[in-house]
C-alpha positions in Angstrom: 0.0 -0.1 0.1 1.4 3.4 -1.0 0.5 6.7 -3.0 0.6 7.7 -6.6 4.5 7.8 -6.5 4.6 4.3 -5.2 2.2 3.1 -7.8 4.5 4.5 -10.6 7.5 3.0 -9.0 5.7 -0.4 -8.8 3.9 -0.5 -12.2 6.5 2.0 -14.1 8.0 -0.9 -16.0 4.6 -1.9 -17.4 3.2 -0.3 -20.6 -0.5 0.1 -21.1 -0.8 -2.7 -23.4 0.2 -4.7 -20.2 -1.6 -2.9 -17.5 -4.5 -0.8 -19.0 -5.2 2.6 -18.1 -6.9 2.9 -14.6 -8.3 5.2 -12.0 -4.7 5.6 -10.5 -3.1 6.7 -14.0 -5.9 9.4 -14.2 -4.9 10.8 -10.8 -1.2 10.6 -11.7 -2.0 12.7 -14.8 -4.3 14.9 -12.8 -1.5 15.9 -10.5 1.1 16.0 -13.3 -1.0 18.9 -15.0 -0.3 20.9 -11.8 3.4 21.2 -12.8 4.1 24.4 -14.6 4.6 23.3 -18.1 3.4 26.6 -19.7 6.8 27.2 -21.4 7.6 23.6 -22.3 4.5 21.7 -23.9 3.6 23.2 -27.4 0.4 25.4 -27.3 -3.0 24.5 -28.9 -2.3 27.0 -31.7 1.3 26.0 -32.5 0.3 23.1 -34.7 3.3 21.3 -33.7 4.0 17.8 -32.7 3.9 16.6 -29.2 6.9 16.4 -26.8 7.8 13.4 -24.8 8.6 13.4 -21.0 12.2 12.5 -21.9 12.6 15.5 -24.0 10.5 17.8 -21.7 13.2 17.0 -19.2 15.9 18.4 -21.5 13.9 21.5 -22.1 12.4 22.3 -18.6 13.9 24.7 -16.0 13.5 23.0 -12.7 13.0 26.3 -10.7 9.9 27.2 -12.9 8.2 23.8 -13.2 8.6 23.2 -9.5 7.9 26.7 -8.5 5.1 25.9 -6.1 6.9 25.5 -3.0 4.4 23.7 -0.8 4.2 20.7 -3.1 7.9 20.9 -4.5 9.3 17.9 -3.2 6.3 15.6 -3.8 6.1 17.1 -7.4 9.5 16.3 -8.1 9.3 12.7 -6.9 6.4 12.4 -9.2 8.2 13.7 -11.9 11.2 11.8 -11.5 9.1 8.4 -11.3 7.2 9.3 -14.4 10.0 10.4 -16.6 12.2 7.3 -15.7 9.5 4.8 -16.3 8.5 2.9 -19.3 4.9 3.7 -18.5 5.0 7.4 -18.8 8.3 8.3 -20.2 7.6 8.3 -23.8 4.3 9.9 -23.4 3.5 12.9 -25.6 2.0 16.2 -24.4 0.5 18.9 -26.6 -2.1 21.4 -27.2 -1.5 23.4 -24.2 -4.1 26.3 -23.6 -3.9 28.7 -20.7 -5.6 32.0 -19.5 -4.8 33.9 -16.6 -7.4 36.9 -15.9 -7.4 38.8 -12.7 -10.7 40.7 -13.7 -12.8 37.4 -14.0 -10.6 35.7 -11.4 -10.0 33.0 -14.0 -6.8 30.7 -14.0 -7.3 28.1 -16.7 -4.9 25.5 -18.2 -5.4 22.4 -20.2 -3.4 20.2 -22.3 -3.6 16.6 -23.8 -1.2 13.6 -23.2 -0.9 10.7 -25.7 0.4 7.5 -23.5 2.0 4.9 -25.7 -0.7 1.9 -26.2 -3.6 4.1 -24.5 -6.2 6.4 -25.5 -5.3 10.1 -25.2 -6.4 12.0 -22.0 -7.6 15.7 -21.9 -6.4 17.2 -18.6 -7.7 20.2 -16.9 -5.5 21.9 -14.1 -7.3 22.3 -10.6 -6.6 24.8 -8.1 -3.7 25.2 -5.7 -3.9 25.7 -1.9 -4.3 29.4 -2.1 -7.4 31.5 -0.7 -7.8 32.6 -4.6 -7.9 28.7 -5.5 -10.7 28.2 -2.9 -12.7 31.1 -4.3 -12.4 29.6 -7.6 -13.8 26.2 -6.4 -16.4 28.1 -4.5 -17.4 30.1 -7.7 -17.5 27.1 -9.8 -19.7 25.2 -7.5 -22.3 27.9 -6.6 -22.6 30.4 -9.4 -24.0 30.2 -12.9 -21.2 29.0 -15.5 -18.0 30.9 -15.1 -15.5 31.7 -17.5 -13.2 28.8 -16.9 -16.2 26.3 -17.3 -17.1 27.8 -20.8 -13.3 27.7 -21.6 -13.2 24.2 -20.7 -16.2 23.3 -23.2 -14.5 25.4 -25.9 -11.0 23.6 -25.4 -12.6 20.1 -25.4 -14.4 20.9 -28.6 -11.2 22.4 -30.1 -8.8 19.6 -29.1 -11.3 17.0 -30.1 -10.8 18.2 -33.6 -7.2 17.1 -33.5 -7.4 13.9 -31.6 -8.4 10.7 -33.6 -10.8 8.3 -32.0 -12.1 8.1 -28.4 -10.2 9.8 -25.4 -10.4 10.3 -21.7 -11.0 13.5 -19.8 -9.6 13.9 -16.3 -8.9 16.6 -13.4 -8.5 17.0 -9.7 -10.5 19.6 -7.8 -11.5 22.4 -10.0 -10.1 20.2 -12.8 -12.6 17.6 -12.1 -15.4 20.1 -12.1 -14.0 21.3 -15.5 -14.0 17.8 -16.8 -17.3 17.0 -16.0 -19.0 20.5 -17.1 -17.1 20.2 -20.4 -18.4 16.5 -20.8 -22.0 17.6 -20.1 -22.1 20.7 -22.1 -20.4 19.6 -25.3 -21.8 18.6 -28.4 -23.0 14.9 -29.0 -20.3 14.2 -31.3 -17.9 15.1 -28.8 -19.6 13.4 -26.0 -19.8 10.1 -28.0 -16.1 9.9 -28.1 -15.4 10.4 -24.3 -14.4 7.0 -23.2 -14.4 8.1 -19.5 -14.3 11.3 -17.3 -12.1 11.0 -14.1 -13.2 13.6 -11.7 -11.0 13.5 -8.5 -12.6 15.5 -5.5 -14.2 18.1 -7.9 -17.2 19.9 -6.6 -20.4 19.5 -8.5 -22.8 22.5 -9.8 -25.9 23.9 -8.7 -29.0 22.4 -10.6 -29.5 25.7 -12.6 -26.1 25.2 -14.0 -26.9 21.5 -15.5 -30.6 21.7 -16.1 -30.4 22.4 -19.8 -27.9 19.3 -20.1 -28.6 15.8 -20.5 -26.9 14.3 -17.5 -27.4 10.6 -18.6 -25.5 11.6 -21.7 -22.1 10.9 -19.9 -22.7 9.8 -16.3 -22.4 6.2 -17.3 -18.8 7.2 -18.0 -18.3 9.6 -15.1 -15.9 8.2 -12.6 -15.8 10.4 -9.5 -13.6 9.9 -6.5 -13.7 11.4 -3.2 -11.7 10.8 0.1 -13.8 9.8 2.9 -13.9 13.2 4.7 -14.3 14.9 1.6 -15.0 18.8 1.8 -14.9 19.6 -2.0 -16.1 16.8 -4.1 -18.9 16.3 -1.9 -20.4 19.9 -2.2 -23.8 20.0 -4.0 -23.3 16.2 -5.0 -26.8 14.7 -4.8 -26.7 11.6 -7.2 -24.2 9.7 -5.1 -22.1 9.0 -8.3 -18.8 8.8 -6.4 -16.2 6.1 -4.8 -15.0 7.0 -1.5 -11.3 6.5 -1.0 -9.0 6.2 1.8 -6.5 8.8 2.7 -3.3 9.2 5.2 -4.6 12.6 6.3 -7.2 12.9 8.9 -9.2 15.9 7.8 -11.2 16.9 4.5 -9.0 19.9 3.9 -5.8 18.0 3.8 -7.5 14.7 2.3 -8.0 16.8 -0.8 -4.2 16.7 -1.5 -3.7 13.8 -4.0 -0.3 12.5 -2.5 -2.5 11.4 0.6 -4.8 9.1 -1.2 -4.1 5.3 -0.5 -3.3 3.2 -3.5 -3.2 -0.7 -3.4 -2.3 -2.3 -6.8 -4.0 -0.7 -9.7 -6.9 1.0 -7.6 -7.4 3.2 -4.4 -8.0 1.7 -1.1 -11.8 2.4 -0.7 -14.0 3.2 2.3 -17.6 2.2 2.6 -18.8 5.5 3.7 -18.1 9.3 4.4 -17.7 10.7 7.6 -20.8 12.4 9.3 -18.8 15.7 9.0 -18.6 15.2 5.3 -22.3 14.5 5.0 -23.0 17.4 7.3 -21.2 19.8 5.4 -23.2 18.9 2.0 -26.3 19.3 3.7 -25.4 22.6 5.4 -24.1 23.9 2.0 -27.2 23.1 0.4 -29.3 24.7 2.9 -27.2 27.7 3.0 -26.5 28.4 -0.8 -29.8 27.0 -2.6 -31.8 29.8 -1.1 -29.5 32.5 -2.3 -29.7 34.1 -5.9 -26.8 34.2 -8.1 -26.1 38.0 -7.3 -26.2 37.2 -3.6 -23.8 34.2 -3.9 -21.3 36.7 -5.9 -21.7 39.3 -3.2 -20.9 36.5 -0.4 -18.0 35.2 -2.2 -16.5 38.9 -2.8 -17.1 39.8 0.9 -15.9 36.7 2.4 -12.9 36.3 0.4 -12.1 39.9 0.4 -12.1 39.6 4.3 -9.6 37.0 4.0 -7.4 39.1 1.9 -7.5 42.0 4.4 -6.3 39.7 7.0 -3.4 38.5 4.9 -4.9 34.9 4.8 -3.3 33.2 1.7 -3.4 29.6 2.2 -5.2 26.7 3.8 -3.2 26.4 6.7 -3.3 30.1 7.7 -7.1 29.9 7.1 -7.5 27.3 9.6 -6.2 29.9 12.3 -8.0 32.9 11.2 -11.3 31.3 9.9 -13.9 31.7 12.6 -12.8 35.5 13.3 -12.8 36.6 9.9 -15.6 34.8 8.6 -18.0 36.0 11.4 -17.0 39.4 10.7 -17.5 39.3 7.1 -20.8 37.3 7.2 -22.0 40.1 9.8 -21.4 42.7 7.1 -23.8 40.8 4.5 -26.7 43.3 5.0 -28.5 41.9 2.0 -28.9 38.6 3.6 -31.5 37.7 6.2 -30.6 36.5 9.7 -31.4 33.0 8.8 -29.1 33.2 5.8 -26.4 34.4 7.9 -26.8 31.6 10.4 -26.8 29.0 7.6 -23.6 30.6 6.2 -21.9 30.4 9.6 -22.7 26.9 10.2 -21.1 26.0 6.9 -18.0 27.8 8.1 -18.0 26.0 11.3 -17.6 22.7 9.4 -14.0 23.9 8.2 -12.8 24.6 11.7 
């Protein structure tokens, strides 16, 4: 039993013709897309051949690729295991698309990978552990379609024109949300070619967002995995289309981190049920947010996360220390909300303490 790095070490000498693509490979790639490949992988508009991981190693600048300090050590272990393996070493990467827009608070990045003897995989990057990343997850789950979701649909359609045959779609956190949104909202010609959507602890969406889509069109191929104390992937989840996984971390915020997910063989270590706290969070989130209009949700987001910024709360670790005081003060400022709505919001906040 180990994690995704141990999995690569154990199965790295096996090609996809020997051990077929599986749920753990999907999480490996969903973490791989977090590395900073912006100046290494050819762009969607470049019309170039893809680049293998072996060639990427010669072109990359380590300080740039591993620039996110919080995950640096684990990401370096992941990369070294991948690039030195038969399974991933000759995999090609191509069609990178990115956008960073402070005005719409959008951080979008996606690219496609082409493992040897396996279907291509379209990857959407998730969020980091910054408060801006949390705000992205919040907005994506609770507001009407945001810029990143629209871009995901557009990107999937564009890259599908460049890929022959069927393909997978995958992502972690926000990347998981983008994966299922792109799958649900795409044209039938694209949907029919999706062999599977791998969604790792990505939050779901409000009913108003998905009401115009035929959810049955892709749900038979939607593979969603969440840790047993999930805080993110459980949000607004009503259909129970998920598999519960074990983690070496003891709380949902930290279980969100892919390197804590337990792996045994070619699958995760499963749990039979979620914690009471995870189920309670989903219930309270639904109670608090389903009564708010889209305008009120945006107002809550700006005020709450603006308060965190004023208190210099930048990461999830600092959030744990400052959450109660900062959130309570911000919620009290929400004059457009009723007393009952304020109470419900604070009940949600308390679940993160």
